[in-house]
C-alpha angles and dihedrals in degrees: 000000000000125000103254129092117251125245090280091054094251118149119238095247134011114197118220123186131189117247091245093072137099125280087245092060091047089050090051088057092046092052094047103047093267139131146214126246140191127210087258098055101028093115092049091049093047090052089051089052095046089055090056104032141046089226140359131237103211120195158214098355115053094187096055089048095046096045093046096047092044090054087052092056101263110143122233089240087064093054110071120178119242112216107189091207093063134069109267086000090289093301137111119249090247093053089055093045090051094046128111097183124026109200120211113228094249137112145172109264091213099049092042088067094068115099142187089244089061090054092049090050091050091051091049094049098038112036110207094021116158111225117206121175137179117254090239087075117100115277096252089056093049090047092050095048125086092234141000127203149129123292088263090053092049093050094048092048092054093043091053095048122105114256117274099042126147118220131187106196127198107204142084112327097233089058091050092049091050091051092050090052094045096048107038090161087075135059104238125176140159118257090226109057094195100041118142125225116263103264092203095052091043090065086076096063126160089240092055091046090051090050091053093046092048088052091053090052088052091049095254125123109214126195094354113193117213123194121193112256094240092049092047093049095052093041089054090054091056091047093048090052089055093050090050095048112106125209 
């Protein structure tokens, strides 16, 4: 891409990483003029990055990056995938030069399971069902759904609906089960009937949190996580940029 800013002062590449990533990835963004995003503010963060960079390197979740950028008007031809196991990520030099968003070859194992066939089955079995999926789902699933949004968006949409609604939700099963318990006036079910809980998210379980807090009360620090000072400092920069970004 070259190493110099363009005539508008934009850097060649701005790295953007999803919140559910390591401190090291956040620090990489902090050191290189980049930023962190969540599924709720991904569009705001991408706009921030476009204002400062000629293109964005979005990682680790390709689907969140693709769906968000597509909704902002970026064409699929401007979003090449970067496979770290291939030369130039599996792209030509010109494809990278012409890109606006370079998508890292990563994905959420839970959200990747949702399919268009599941949506079609839900519509056949529940006429009038409202299908809401998370933007980490593959693009065809997001396109086939009625709506796509973060977990906060999904919850607010269901909370605001008139009683008696039917919702097919494409996200992590624990979230869907909590929604079904919180809003018994609706019929709420997961698009994938055999989906497994997210093993990574499940590491932060209320029982584990209680165990840590009980240890602190007893004067014992359990499972302490230590991040190197340099990594923490640069990761904090990327996080502070996100908090300062305005929609």
